[in-house]
All heavy atoms as TSV, in Angstrom:
chain	resi	resn	atom	element	x	y	z
A	1	MET	N	N	9.790	69.052	-42.474
A	1	MET	CA	C	9.153	69.764	-41.383
A	1	MET	C	C	10.155	70.759	-40.791
A	1	MET	O	O	11.297	70.426	-40.521
A	1	MET	CB	C	8.684	68.775	-40.326
A	1	MET	CG	C	8.129	69.437	-39.095
A	1	MET	SD	S	7.608	68.227	-37.870
A	1	MET	CE	C	6.118	69.008	-37.352
A	2	LYS	N	N	9.701	71.960	-40.559
A	2	LYS	CA	C	10.531	72.981	-39.932
A	2	LYS	C	C	10.349	72.901	-38.418
A	2	LYS	O	O	9.372	72.364	-37.920
A	2	LYS	CB	C	10.134	74.361	-40.423
A	2	LYS	CG	C	10.424	74.576	-41.882
A	2	LYS	CD	C	10.054	75.969	-42.285
A	2	LYS	CE	C	10.315	76.168	-43.764
A	2	LYS	NZ	N	9.959	77.510	-44.196
A	3	GLU	N	N	11.289	73.482	-37.720
A	3	GLU	CA	C	11.244	73.505	-36.261
A	3	GLU	C	C	11.067	74.931	-35.803
A	3	GLU	O	O	11.617	75.860	-36.396
A	3	GLU	CB	C	12.561	72.945	-35.715
A	3	GLU	CG	C	12.606	72.861	-34.226
A	3	GLU	CD	C	13.914	72.246	-33.748
A	3	GLU	OE1	O	14.231	71.134	-34.189
A	3	GLU	OE2	O	14.590	72.900	-32.950
A	4	GLY	N	N	10.297	75.122	-34.739
A	4	GLY	CA	C	10.101	76.455	-34.187
A	4	GLY	C	C	9.727	76.387	-32.729
A	4	GLY	O	O	9.242	75.372	-32.243
A	5	ASN	N	N	9.951	77.469	-32.031
A	5	ASN	CA	C	9.658	77.557	-30.613
A	5	ASN	C	C	8.213	78.030	-30.420
A	5	ASN	O	O	7.849	79.105	-30.899
A	5	ASN	CB	C	10.634	78.530	-29.957
A	5	ASN	CG	C	10.537	78.529	-28.467
A	5	ASN	OD1	O	10.033	77.584	-27.868
A	5	ASN	ND2	N	11.010	79.585	-27.853
A	6	ILE	N	N	7.422	77.250	-29.728
A	6	ILE	CA	C	6.029	77.615	-29.463
A	6	ILE	C	C	5.920	78.359	-28.139
A	6	ILE	O	O	5.242	79.374	-28.032
A	6	ILE	CB	C	5.135	76.364	-29.438
A	6	ILE	CG1	C	5.183	75.668	-30.790
A	6	ILE	CG2	C	3.702	76.723	-29.065
A	6	ILE	CD1	C	4.581	74.297	-30.779
A	7	ILE	N	N	6.605	77.843	-27.125
A	7	ILE	CA	C	6.619	78.478	-25.813
A	7	ILE	C	C	7.933	78.120	-25.130
A	7	ILE	O	O	8.456	77.021	-25.319
A	7	ILE	CB	C	5.404	78.040	-24.956
A	7	ILE	CG1	C	5.322	78.845	-23.659
A	7	ILE	CG2	C	5.402	76.543	-24.718
A	7	ILE	CD1	C	3.995	78.711	-22.923
A	8	SER	N	N	8.474	79.075	-24.374
A	8	SER	CA	C	9.736	78.784	-23.697
A	8	SER	C	C	9.884	79.620	-22.437
A	8	SER	O	O	9.292	80.681	-22.292
A	8	SER	CB	C	10.925	79.028	-24.623
A	8	SER	OG	O	11.036	80.402	-24.932
A	9	PHE	N	N	10.699	79.090	-21.560
A	9	PHE	CA	C	11.086	79.768	-20.330
A	9	PHE	C	C	12.546	79.432	-20.087
A	9	PHE	O	O	12.944	78.275	-20.194
A	9	PHE	CB	C	10.240	79.283	-19.150
A	9	PHE	CG	C	10.673	79.876	-17.843
A	9	PHE	CD1	C	10.270	81.145	-17.483
A	9	PHE	CD2	C	11.506	79.179	-17.000
A	9	PHE	CE1	C	10.692	81.709	-16.291
A	9	PHE	CE2	C	11.934	79.734	-15.804
A	9	PHE	CZ	C	11.522	80.999	-15.450
A	10	LYS	N	N	13.343	80.440	-19.787
A	10	LYS	CA	C	14.739	80.147	-19.467
A	10	LYS	C	C	15.250	81.095	-18.397
A	10	LYS	O	O	14.751	82.210	-18.243
A	10	LYS	CB	C	15.615	80.162	-20.706
A	10	LYS	CG	C	16.000	81.503	-21.246
A	10	LYS	CD	C	16.936	81.322	-22.456
A	10	LYS	CE	C	17.307	82.651	-23.058
A	10	LYS	NZ	N	18.184	82.513	-24.213
A	11	VAL	N	N	16.220	80.599	-17.660
A	11	VAL	CA	C	16.929	81.381	-16.651
A	11	VAL	C	C	18.373	81.445	-17.137
A	11	VAL	O	O	18.954	80.419	-17.472
A	11	VAL	CB	C	16.849	80.708	-15.264
A	11	VAL	CG1	C	17.622	81.513	-14.236
A	11	VAL	CG2	C	15.398	80.515	-14.836
A	12	PHE	N	N	18.928	82.646	-17.182
A	12	PHE	CA	C	20.279	82.798	-17.713
A	12	PHE	C	C	20.988	83.981	-17.084
A	12	PHE	O	O	20.368	84.803	-16.409
A	12	PHE	CB	C	20.241	82.957	-19.240
A	12	PHE	CG	C	19.528	84.192	-19.714
A	12	PHE	CD1	C	20.247	85.314	-20.093
A	12	PHE	CD2	C	18.143	84.239	-19.780
A	12	PHE	CE1	C	19.593	86.459	-20.529
A	12	PHE	CE2	C	17.479	85.377	-20.216
A	12	PHE	CZ	C	18.209	86.490	-20.593
A	13	ILE	N	N	22.268	84.040	-17.301
A	13	ILE	CA	C	23.083	85.179	-16.881
A	13	ILE	C	C	23.533	85.884	-18.148
A	13	ILE	O	O	24.106	85.252	-19.039
A	13	ILE	CB	C	24.293	84.717	-16.048
A	13	ILE	CG1	C	23.805	84.046	-14.768
A	13	ILE	CG2	C	25.207	85.892	-15.735
A	13	ILE	CD1	C	24.892	83.442	-13.917
A	14	ASN	N	N	23.254	87.184	-18.233
A	14	ASN	CA	C	23.627	87.913	-19.444
A	14	ASN	C	C	25.122	88.249	-19.445
A	14	ASN	O	O	25.851	87.889	-18.522
A	14	ASN	CB	C	22.741	89.155	-19.644
A	14	ASN	CG	C	23.025	90.271	-18.668
A	14	ASN	OD1	O	23.995	90.252	-17.911
A	14	ASN	ND2	N	22.166	91.271	-18.657
A	15	SER	N	N	25.567	88.932	-20.472
A	15	SER	CA	C	26.997	89.220	-20.637
A	15	SER	C	C	27.557	90.144	-19.555
A	15	SER	O	O	28.760	90.214	-19.359
A	15	SER	CB	C	27.248	89.832	-22.021
A	15	SER	OG	O	26.551	91.056	-22.141
A	16	LYS	N	N	26.673	90.822	-18.828
A	16	LYS	CA	C	27.110	91.706	-17.739
A	16	LYS	C	C	27.026	91.016	-16.379
A	16	LYS	O	O	27.216	91.644	-15.347
A	16	LYS	CB	C	26.271	92.980	-17.742
A	16	LYS	CG	C	26.474	93.818	-18.985
A	16	LYS	CD	C	25.657	95.067	-18.973
A	16	LYS	CE	C	25.914	95.832	-20.268
A	16	LYS	NZ	N	25.151	97.063	-20.333
A	17	GLY	N	N	26.693	89.721	-16.383
A	17	GLY	CA	C	26.630	88.964	-15.138
A	17	GLY	C	C	25.317	89.095	-14.391
A	17	GLY	O	O	25.234	88.721	-13.223
A	18	VAL	N	N	24.292	89.599	-15.057
A	18	VAL	CA	C	22.990	89.785	-14.421
A	18	VAL	C	C	22.123	88.542	-14.652
A	18	VAL	O	O	21.947	88.103	-15.792
A	18	VAL	CB	C	22.280	91.040	-14.989
A	18	VAL	CG1	C	20.898	91.210	-14.385
A	18	VAL	CG2	C	23.129	92.280	-14.751
A	19	LEU	N	N	21.607	87.977	-13.556
A	19	LEU	CA	C	20.711	86.833	-13.636
A	19	LEU	C	C	19.348	87.306	-14.118
A	19	LEU	O	O	18.805	88.287	-13.601
A	19	LEU	CB	C	20.586	86.166	-12.262
A	19	LEU	CG	C	19.772	84.893	-12.195
A	19	LEU	CD1	C	20.457	83.780	-12.965
A	19	LEU	CD2	C	19.568	84.478	-10.743
A	20	MET	N	N	18.799	86.626	-15.109
A	20	MET	CA	C	17.540	87.053	-15.713
A	20	MET	C	C	16.684	85.849	-16.057
A	20	MET	O	O	17.180	84.725	-16.121
A	20	MET	CB	C	17.809	87.846	-17.001
A	20	MET	CG	C	18.689	89.040	-16.826
A	20	MET	SD	S	19.087	89.824	-18.400
A	20	MET	CE	C	17.544	90.598	-18.768
A	21	THR	N	N	15.408	86.098	-16.304
A	21	THR	CA	C	14.520	85.078	-16.849
A	21	THR	C	C	13.943	85.603	-18.148
A	21	THR	O	O	13.849	86.816	-18.366
A	21	THR	CB	C	13.355	84.731	-15.894
A	21	THR	OG1	O	12.516	85.871	-15.726
A	21	THR	CG2	C	13.862	84.258	-14.556
A	22	GLU	N	N	13.554	84.668	-18.990
A	22	GLU	CA	C	12.927	85.034	-20.263
A	22	GLU	C	C	11.756	84.094	-20.501
A	22	GLU	O	O	11.878	82.882	-20.350
A	22	GLU	CB	C	13.935	84.903	-21.390
A	22	GLU	CG	C	13.367	85.249	-22.749
A	22	GLU	CD	C	14.404	85.087	-23.834
A	22	GLU	OE1	O	15.169	86.051	-24.038
A	22	GLU	OE2	O	14.462	83.999	-24.431
A	23	TYR	N	N	10.639	84.681	-20.845
A	23	TYR	CA	C	9.426	83.926	-21.129
A	23	TYR	C	C	8.918	84.404	-22.486
A	23	TYR	O	O	8.836	85.606	-22.734
A	23	TYR	CB	C	8.384	84.197	-20.033
A	23	TYR	CG	C	6.971	83.939	-20.435
A	23	TYR	CD1	C	6.489	82.646	-20.498
A	23	TYR	CD2	C	6.121	84.981	-20.768
A	23	TYR	CE1	C	5.185	82.396	-20.878
A	23	TYR	CE2	C	4.820	84.747	-21.142
A	23	TYR	CZ	C	4.358	83.456	-21.194
A	23	TYR	OH	O	3.068	83.218	-21.579
A	24	SER	N	N	8.620	83.455	-23.369
A	24	SER	CA	C	8.070	83.847	-24.666
A	24	SER	C	C	7.157	82.754	-25.201
A	24	SER	O	O	7.268	81.593	-24.797
A	24	SER	CB	C	9.195	84.127	-25.673
A	24	SER	OG	O	9.932	82.951	-25.928
A	25	ARG	N	N	6.257	83.157	-26.084
A	25	ARG	CA	C	5.358	82.204	-26.730
A	25	ARG	C	C	4.828	82.802	-28.026
A	25	ARG	O	O	4.838	84.018	-28.215
A	25	ARG	CB	C	4.202	81.806	-25.829
A	25	ARG	CG	C	3.269	82.944	-25.471
A	25	ARG	CD	C	1.946	82.476	-24.955
A	25	ARG	NE	N	1.155	82.002	-26.067
A	25	ARG	CZ	C	-0.033	81.451	-25.984
A	25	ARG	NH1	N	-0.581	81.284	-24.835
A	25	ARG	NH2	N	-0.693	81.063	-27.040
A	26	VAL	N	N	4.369	81.934	-28.891
A	26	VAL	CA	C	3.776	82.375	-30.144
A	26	VAL	C	C	2.453	83.077	-29.820
A	26	VAL	O	O	1.646	82.553	-29.052
A	26	VAL	CB	C	3.514	81.167	-31.075
A	26	VAL	CG1	C	2.742	81.581	-32.302
A	26	VAL	CG2	C	4.805	80.493	-31.450
A	27	PRO	N	N	2.207	84.252	-30.385
A	27	PRO	CA	C	0.924	84.925	-30.156
A	27	PRO	C	C	-0.240	84.082	-30.689
A	27	PRO	O	O	-0.112	83.404	-31.722
A	27	PRO	CB	C	1.048	86.231	-30.945
A	27	PRO	CG	C	2.511	86.437	-31.128
A	27	PRO	CD	C	3.120	85.063	-31.190
A	28	ASP	N	N	-1.362	84.126	-29.988
A	28	ASP	CA	C	-2.546	83.357	-30.391
A	28	ASP	C	C	-2.948	83.645	-31.829
A	28	ASP	O	O	-3.342	82.745	-32.559
A	28	ASP	CB	C	-3.723	83.651	-29.461
A	28	ASP	CG	C	-3.550	83.017	-28.096
A	28	ASP	OD1	O	-2.815	82.008	-27.986
A	28	ASP	OD2	O	-4.149	83.524	-27.133
A	29	LYS	N	N	-2.841	84.907	-32.242
A	29	LYS	CA	C	-3.270	85.287	-33.590
A	29	LYS	C	C	-2.454	84.597	-34.684
A	29	LYS	O	O	-2.917	84.452	-35.810
A	29	LYS	CB	C	-3.221	86.802	-33.773
A	29	LYS	CG	C	-1.835	87.390	-33.696
A	29	LYS	CD	C	-1.865	88.910	-33.854
A	29	LYS	CE	C	-0.505	89.513	-33.736
A	29	LYS	NZ	N	0.404	89.188	-34.806
A	30	ASP	N	N	-1.261	84.141	-34.341
A	30	ASP	CA	C	-0.396	83.482	-35.325
A	30	ASP	C	C	-0.568	81.965	-35.368
A	30	ASP	O	O	-0.105	81.313	-36.306
A	30	ASP	CB	C	1.068	83.806	-35.045
A	30	ASP	CG	C	1.391	85.271	-35.246
A	30	ASP	OD1	O	0.644	85.952	-35.991
A	30	ASP	OD2	O	2.370	85.746	-34.662
A	31	LEU	N	N	-1.212	81.397	-34.374
A	31	LEU	CA	C	-1.306	79.939	-34.293
A	31	LEU	C	C	-2.041	79.329	-35.486
A	31	LEU	O	O	-1.590	78.327	-36.042
A	31	LEU	CB	C	-1.988	79.517	-32.987
A	31	LEU	CG	C	-1.173	79.753	-31.719
A	31	LEU	CD1	C	-2.015	79.448	-30.483
A	31	LEU	CD2	C	0.094	78.925	-31.725
A	32	THR	N	N	-3.160	79.913	-35.885
A	32	THR	CA	C	-3.917	79.338	-36.999
A	32	THR	C	C	-3.193	79.489	-38.328
A	32	THR	O	O	-3.425	78.725	-39.255
A	32	THR	CB	C	-5.320	79.954	-37.105
A	32	THR	OG1	O	-5.203	81.373	-37.184
A	32	THR	CG2	C	-6.173	79.582	-35.897
A	33	ARG	N	N	-2.322	80.458	-38.410
A	33	ARG	CA	C	-1.516	80.635	-39.619
A	33	ARG	C	C	-0.408	79.581	-39.681
A	33	ARG	O	O	-0.024	79.129	-40.759
A	33	ARG	CB	C	-0.904	82.043	-39.626
A	33	ARG	CG	C	-0.068	82.363	-40.829
A	33	ARG	CD	C	0.482	83.778	-40.780
A	33	ARG	NE	N	1.245	84.088	-39.587
A	33	ARG	CZ	C	2.525	83.752	-39.388
A	33	ARG	NH1	N	3.184	83.091	-40.307
A	33	ARG	NH2	N	3.150	84.100	-38.285
A	34	ILE	N	N	0.078	79.158	-38.522
A	34	ILE	CA	C	1.204	78.230	-38.454
A	34	ILE	C	C	0.756	76.767	-38.492
A	34	ILE	O	O	1.377	75.941	-39.149
A	34	ILE	CB	C	2.022	78.487	-37.175
A	34	ILE	CG1	C	2.587	79.912	-37.189
A	34	ILE	CG2	C	3.131	77.461	-37.018
A	34	ILE	CD1	C	3.167	80.363	-35.864
A	35	PHE	N	N	-0.335	76.457	-37.782
A	35	PHE	CA	C	-0.749	75.064	-37.610
A	35	PHE	C	C	-2.058	74.770	-38.325
A	35	PHE	O	O	-2.932	75.625	-38.393
A	35	PHE	CB	C	-0.911	74.732	-36.123
A	35	PHE	CG	C	0.350	74.896	-35.346
A	35	PHE	CD1	C	0.560	76.022	-34.567
A	35	PHE	CD2	C	1.349	73.939	-35.409
A	35	PHE	CE1	C	1.735	76.189	-33.852
A	35	PHE	CE2	C	2.530	74.098	-34.705
A	35	PHE	CZ	C	2.721	75.225	-33.927
A	36	ASN	N	N	-2.188	73.538	-38.802
A	36	ASN	CA	C	-3.452	73.133	-39.413
A	36	ASN	C	C	-4.457	72.776	-38.315
A	36	ASN	O	O	-4.094	72.673	-37.138
A	36	ASN	CB	C	-3.245	71.963	-40.390
A	36	ASN	CG	C	-2.747	70.709	-39.718
A	36	ASN	OD1	O	-3.156	70.357	-38.621
A	36	ASN	ND2	N	-1.841	70.004	-40.387
A	37	SER	N	N	-5.705	72.601	-38.674
A	37	SER	CA	C	-6.757	72.376	-37.688
A	37	SER	C	C	-6.539	71.090	-36.892
A	37	SER	O	O	-6.898	71.016	-35.719
A	37	SER	CB	C	-8.131	72.370	-38.353
A	37	SER	OG	O	-8.184	71.355	-39.329
A	38	HIS	N	N	-5.950	70.087	-37.511
A	38	HIS	CA	C	-5.679	68.831	-36.807
A	38	HIS	C	C	-4.694	69.051	-35.653
A	38	HIS	O	O	-4.869	68.514	-34.555
A	38	HIS	CB	C	-5.123	67.791	-37.780
A	38	HIS	CG	C	-4.780	66.496	-37.128
A	38	HIS	ND1	N	-3.512	66.200	-36.719
A	38	HIS	CD2	C	-5.548	65.430	-36.794
A	38	HIS	CE1	C	-3.503	65.008	-36.161
A	38	HIS	NE2	N	-4.720	64.515	-36.200
A	39	ASP	N	N	-3.665	69.830	-35.884
A	39	ASP	CA	C	-2.645	70.089	-34.867
A	39	ASP	C	C	-3.086	71.123	-33.831
A	39	ASP	O	O	-2.568	71.136	-32.715
A	39	ASP	CB	C	-1.357	70.580	-35.517
A	39	ASP	CG	C	-0.685	69.532	-36.363
A	39	ASP	OD1	O	-0.892	68.326	-36.107
A	39	ASP	OD2	O	0.049	69.911	-37.305
A	40	MET	N	N	-4.014	71.989	-34.181
A	40	MET	CA	C	-4.411	73.083	-33.293
A	40	MET	C	C	-4.958	72.601	-31.952
A	40	MET	O	O	-4.683	73.213	-30.916
A	40	MET	CB	C	-5.437	73.990	-33.967
A	40	MET	CG	C	-4.824	75.067	-34.817
A	40	MET	SD	S	-3.686	76.148	-33.914
A	40	MET	CE	C	-4.786	76.884	-32.728
A	41	ALA	N	N	-5.713	71.529	-31.928
A	41	ALA	CA	C	-6.274	71.035	-30.664
A	41	ALA	C	C	-5.142	70.643	-29.718
A	41	ALA	O	O	-5.167	70.975	-28.524
A	41	ALA	CB	C	-7.197	69.862	-30.916
A	42	TYR	N	N	-4.164	69.957	-30.256
A	42	TYR	CA	C	-3.015	69.522	-29.463
A	42	TYR	C	C	-2.199	70.722	-28.982
A	42	TYR	O	O	-1.871	70.830	-27.799
A	42	TYR	CB	C	-2.166	68.581	-30.322
A	42	TYR	CG	C	-0.955	68.023	-29.641
A	42	TYR	CD1	C	-1.068	67.075	-28.637
A	42	TYR	CD2	C	0.321	68.447	-30.015
A	42	TYR	CE1	C	0.051	66.562	-28.011
A	42	TYR	CE2	C	1.447	67.934	-29.395
A	42	TYR	CZ	C	1.307	66.990	-28.401
A	42	TYR	OH	O	2.417	66.496	-27.778
A	43	ILE	N	N	-1.881	71.624	-29.885
A	43	ILE	CA	C	-1.082	72.807	-29.549
A	43	ILE	C	C	-1.813	73.682	-28.540
A	43	ILE	O	O	-1.220	74.149	-27.566
A	43	ILE	CB	C	-0.745	73.619	-30.823
A	43	ILE	CG1	C	0.110	72.794	-31.784
A	43	ILE	CG2	C	-0.083	74.939	-30.486
A	43	ILE	CD1	C	1.446	72.333	-31.237
A	44	SER	N	N	-3.093	73.896	-28.744
A	44	SER	CA	C	-3.884	74.718	-27.819
A	44	SER	C	C	-3.893	74.133	-26.421
A	44	SER	O	O	-3.784	74.861	-25.429
A	44	SER	CB	C	-5.311	74.865	-28.323
A	44	SER	OG	O	-5.333	75.591	-29.518
A	45	ARG	N	N	-4.012	72.826	-26.338
A	45	ARG	CA	C	-4.032	72.159	-25.032
A	45	ARG	C	C	-2.680	72.279	-24.331
A	45	ARG	O	O	-2.617	72.562	-23.128
A	45	ARG	CB	C	-4.418	70.685	-25.206
A	45	ARG	CG	C	-4.554	69.934	-23.930
A	45	ARG	CD	C	-5.783	70.404	-23.174
A	45	ARG	NE	N	-5.876	69.667	-21.937
A	45	ARG	CZ	C	-6.334	70.169	-20.805
A	45	ARG	NH1	N	-6.777	71.399	-20.782
A	45	ARG	NH2	N	-6.384	69.451	-19.733
A	46	VAL	N	N	-1.612	72.081	-25.068
A	46	VAL	CA	C	-0.271	72.217	-24.484
A	46	VAL	C	C	-0.048	73.640	-23.982
A	46	VAL	O	O	0.445	73.859	-22.872
A	46	VAL	CB	C	0.814	71.810	-25.509
A	46	VAL	CG1	C	2.204	72.204	-25.025
A	46	VAL	CG2	C	0.746	70.316	-25.776
A	47	LEU	N	N	-0.437	74.625	-24.778
A	47	LEU	CA	C	-0.279	76.024	-24.367
A	47	LEU	C	C	-1.147	76.361	-23.165
A	47	LEU	O	O	-0.727	77.088	-22.264
A	47	LEU	CB	C	-0.590	76.966	-25.528
A	47	LEU	CG	C	0.464	77.010	-26.625
A	47	LEU	CD1	C	-0.024	77.859	-27.796
A	47	LEU	CD2	C	1.785	77.533	-26.093
A	48	ALA	N	N	-2.355	75.826	-23.127
A	48	ALA	CA	C	-3.254	76.089	-21.998
A	48	ALA	C	C	-2.673	75.557	-20.688
A	48	ALA	O	O	-2.865	76.159	-19.625
A	48	ALA	CB	C	-4.622	75.467	-22.256
A	49	LYS	N	N	-1.954	74.455	-20.757
A	49	LYS	CA	C	-1.359	73.873	-19.551
A	49	LYS	C	C	-0.041	74.558	-19.161
A	49	LYS	O	O	0.232	74.744	-17.980
A	49	LYS	CB	C	-1.103	72.376	-19.753
A	49	LYS	CG	C	-2.345	71.541	-19.918
A	49	LYS	CD	C	-3.207	71.558	-18.699
A	49	LYS	CE	C	-2.768	70.520	-17.696
A	49	LYS	NZ	N	-3.635	70.451	-16.533
A	50	THR	N	N	0.778	74.907	-20.138
A	50	THR	CA	C	2.115	75.430	-19.826
A	50	THR	C	C	2.178	76.942	-19.683
A	50	THR	O	O	2.959	77.448	-18.868
A	50	THR	CB	C	3.128	75.002	-20.900
A	50	THR	OG1	O	2.685	75.455	-22.173
A	50	THR	CG2	C	3.316	73.497	-20.902
A	51	ASP	N	N	1.383	77.667	-20.438
A	51	ASP	CA	C	1.469	79.132	-20.447
A	51	ASP	C	C	1.309	79.750	-19.062
A	51	ASP	O	O	2.165	80.534	-18.639
A	51	ASP	CB	C	0.467	79.711	-21.443
A	51	ASP	CG	C	0.626	81.201	-21.618
A	51	ASP	OD1	O	1.771	81.664	-21.809
A	51	ASP	OD2	O	-0.385	81.915	-21.554
A	52	PRO	N	N	0.262	79.423	-18.305
A	52	PRO	CA	C	0.128	80.046	-16.980
A	52	PRO	C	C	1.274	79.678	-16.032
A	52	PRO	O	O	1.721	80.514	-15.247
A	52	PRO	CB	C	-1.193	79.507	-16.442
A	52	PRO	CG	C	-1.878	78.845	-17.571
A	52	PRO	CD	C	-0.862	78.557	-18.618
A	53	LYS	N	N	1.764	78.469	-16.124
A	53	LYS	CA	C	2.853	78.039	-15.244
A	53	LYS	C	C	4.144	78.775	-15.568
A	53	LYS	O	O	4.847	79.252	-14.664
A	53	LYS	CB	C	3.046	76.528	-15.350
A	53	LYS	CG	C	1.865	75.772	-14.782
A	53	LYS	CD	C	2.001	74.290	-14.984
A	53	LYS	CE	C	0.733	73.607	-14.462
A	53	LYS	NZ	N	0.755	72.183	-14.637
A	54	PHE	N	N	4.481	78.873	-16.844
A	54	PHE	CA	C	5.692	79.590	-17.235
A	54	PHE	C	C	5.570	81.073	-16.900
A	54	PHE	O	O	6.531	81.684	-16.431
A	54	PHE	CB	C	5.970	79.427	-18.726
A	54	PHE	CG	C	6.547	78.097	-19.116
A	54	PHE	CD1	C	6.804	77.831	-20.446
A	54	PHE	CD2	C	6.838	77.113	-18.192
A	54	PHE	CE1	C	7.348	76.616	-20.844
A	54	PHE	CE2	C	7.373	75.897	-18.574
A	54	PHE	CZ	C	7.630	75.650	-19.900
A	55	LYS	N	N	4.431	81.659	-17.165
A	55	LYS	CA	C	4.223	83.091	-16.891
A	55	LYS	C	C	4.350	83.374	-15.405
A	55	LYS	O	O	5.029	84.319	-15.002
A	55	LYS	CB	C	2.842	83.518	-17.416
A	55	LYS	CG	C	2.488	84.947	-17.115
A	55	LYS	CD	C	3.218	85.917	-18.025
A	55	LYS	CE	C	2.699	87.311	-17.841
A	55	LYS	NZ	N	3.716	88.234	-17.361
A	56	ASN	N	N	3.714	82.544	-14.564
A	56	ASN	CA	C	3.803	82.745	-13.114
A	56	ASN	C	C	5.222	82.540	-12.610
A	56	ASN	O	O	5.697	83.296	-11.756
A	56	ASN	CB	C	2.845	81.800	-12.379
A	56	ASN	CG	C	1.404	82.212	-12.538
A	56	ASN	OD1	O	1.098	83.365	-12.834
A	56	ASN	ND2	N	0.504	81.272	-12.359
A	57	LEU	N	N	5.909	81.536	-13.116
A	57	LEU	CA	C	7.290	81.290	-12.720
A	57	LEU	C	C	8.174	82.470	-13.099
A	57	LEU	O	O	8.989	82.936	-12.294
A	57	LEU	CB	C	7.791	80.000	-13.378
A	57	LEU	CG	C	9.188	79.536	-13.000
A	57	LEU	CD1	C	9.319	79.326	-11.498
A	57	LEU	CD2	C	9.524	78.263	-13.757
A	58	HIS	N	N	8.003	82.968	-14.287
A	58	HIS	CA	C	8.757	84.145	-14.748
A	58	HIS	C	C	8.511	85.332	-13.817
A	58	HIS	O	O	9.455	85.965	-13.339
A	58	HIS	CB	C	8.346	84.485	-16.178
A	58	HIS	CG	C	8.876	85.785	-16.680
A	58	HIS	ND1	N	10.199	85.978	-16.997
A	58	HIS	CD2	C	8.255	86.957	-16.911
A	58	HIS	CE1	C	10.366	87.222	-17.412
A	58	HIS	NE2	N	9.202	87.833	-17.368
A	59	ASP	N	N	7.240	85.620	-13.536
A	59	ASP	CA	C	6.889	86.751	-12.669
A	59	ASP	C	C	7.449	86.573	-11.261
A	59	ASP	O	O	7.987	87.520	-10.671
A	59	ASP	CB	C	5.372	86.942	-12.614
A	59	ASP	CG	C	4.793	87.407	-13.945
A	59	ASP	OD1	O	5.561	87.884	-14.816
A	59	ASP	OD2	O	3.562	87.288	-14.114
A	60	ASP	N	N	7.321	85.377	-10.703
A	60	ASP	CA	C	7.819	85.113	-9.349
A	60	ASP	C	C	9.330	85.311	-9.252
A	60	ASP	O	O	9.829	85.945	-8.317
A	60	ASP	CB	C	7.477	83.686	-8.903
A	60	ASP	CG	C	6.008	83.497	-8.584
A	60	ASP	OD1	O	5.278	84.512	-8.485
A	60	ASP	OD2	O	5.590	82.335	-8.450
A	61	ILE	N	N	10.057	84.768	-10.198
A	61	ILE	CA	C	11.518	84.902	-10.159
A	61	ILE	C	C	11.929	86.351	-10.389
A	61	ILE	O	O	12.832	86.861	-9.721
A	61	ILE	CB	C	12.187	83.958	-11.170
A	61	ILE	CG1	C	11.981	82.504	-10.716
A	61	ILE	CG2	C	13.681	84.274	-11.305
A	61	ILE	CD1	C	12.457	81.470	-11.709
A	62	GLN	N	N	11.273	87.045	-11.300
A	62	GLN	CA	C	11.585	88.456	-11.539
A	62	GLN	C	C	11.363	89.285	-10.272
A	62	GLN	O	O	12.177	90.150	-9.949
A	62	GLN	CB	C	10.746	89.008	-12.689
A	62	GLN	CG	C	11.208	88.565	-14.064
A	62	GLN	CD	C	12.607	89.028	-14.391
A	62	GLN	OE1	O	13.529	88.224	-14.420
A	62	GLN	NE2	N	12.785	90.283	-14.638
A	63	GLU	N	N	10.284	89.015	-9.550
A	63	GLU	CA	C	10.029	89.726	-8.291
A	63	GLU	C	C	11.148	89.466	-7.290
A	63	GLU	O	O	11.615	90.390	-6.617
A	63	GLU	CB	C	8.690	89.298	-7.695
A	63	GLU	CG	C	7.489	89.895	-8.373
A	63	GLU	CD	C	6.178	89.427	-7.747
A	63	GLU	OE1	O	6.181	89.072	-6.546
A	63	GLU	OE2	O	5.163	89.427	-8.453
A	64	GLU	N	N	11.567	88.217	-7.151
A	64	GLU	CA	C	12.646	87.866	-6.244
A	64	GLU	C	C	13.946	88.556	-6.627
A	64	GLU	O	O	14.672	89.061	-5.771
A	64	GLU	CB	C	12.861	86.351	-6.205
A	64	GLU	CG	C	11.760	85.591	-5.514
A	64	GLU	CD	C	11.651	85.909	-4.036
A	64	GLU	OE1	O	12.703	86.119	-3.367
A	64	GLU	OE2	O	10.520	85.948	-3.538
A	65	LEU	N	N	14.242	88.588	-7.911
A	65	LEU	CA	C	15.475	89.243	-8.374
A	65	LEU	C	C	15.443	90.740	-8.111
A	65	LEU	O	O	16.473	91.326	-7.757
A	65	LEU	CB	C	15.695	88.966	-9.858
A	65	LEU	CG	C	16.028	87.511	-10.222
A	65	LEU	CD1	C	16.082	87.345	-11.734
A	65	LEU	CD2	C	17.327	87.079	-9.567
A	66	GLU	N	N	14.273	91.355	-8.251
A	66	GLU	CA	C	14.159	92.796	-7.964
A	66	GLU	C	C	14.397	93.080	-6.491
A	66	GLU	O	O	15.019	94.080	-6.130
A	66	GLU	CB	C	12.799	93.311	-8.399
A	66	GLU	CG	C	12.647	93.408	-9.910
A	66	GLU	CD	C	11.254	93.819	-10.353
A	66	GLU	OE1	O	10.473	94.319	-9.514
A	66	GLU	OE2	O	10.953	93.630	-11.548
A	67	VAL	N	N	13.921	92.197	-5.620
A	67	VAL	CA	C	14.122	92.365	-4.179
A	67	VAL	C	C	15.613	92.244	-3.839
A	67	VAL	O	O	16.121	92.979	-3.002
A	67	VAL	CB	C	13.293	91.312	-3.387
A	67	VAL	CG1	C	13.708	91.278	-1.921
A	67	VAL	CG2	C	11.818	91.613	-3.504
A	68	LEU	N	N	16.293	91.328	-4.505
A	68	LEU	CA	C	17.702	91.107	-4.221
A	68	LEU	C	C	18.609	92.223	-4.745
A	68	LEU	O	O	19.725	92.403	-4.262
A	68	LEU	CB	C	18.159	89.769	-4.809
A	68	LEU	CG	C	17.534	88.540	-4.160
A	68	LEU	CD1	C	17.909	87.292	-4.941
A	68	LEU	CD2	C	17.952	88.416	-2.708
A	69	ASN	N	N	18.147	92.943	-5.761
A	69	ASN	CA	C	18.985	94.003	-6.355
A	69	ASN	C	C	18.806	95.308	-5.701
A	69	ASN	O	O	18.176	95.916	-5.196
A	69	ASN	CB	C	18.716	94.121	-7.854
A	69	ASN	CG	C	19.242	92.915	-8.585
A	69	ASN	OD1	O	20.224	92.317	-8.181
A	69	ASN	ND2	N	18.568	92.533	-9.668
């Protein structure tokens, strides 16, 4: 079995000392190519629960960082 990132959120400081956030996820169009139908229900449910939370967190922190800069 191979390993891959389905969805992620991270807060980090880049090489120039700038605090940043990063949000990424596998595009919906690629999910059926990657996962079989048995796994899709599980993966879809996990993404449905986490995607809006990670996206909102990313947006909120980015807004705060823009205000501070």
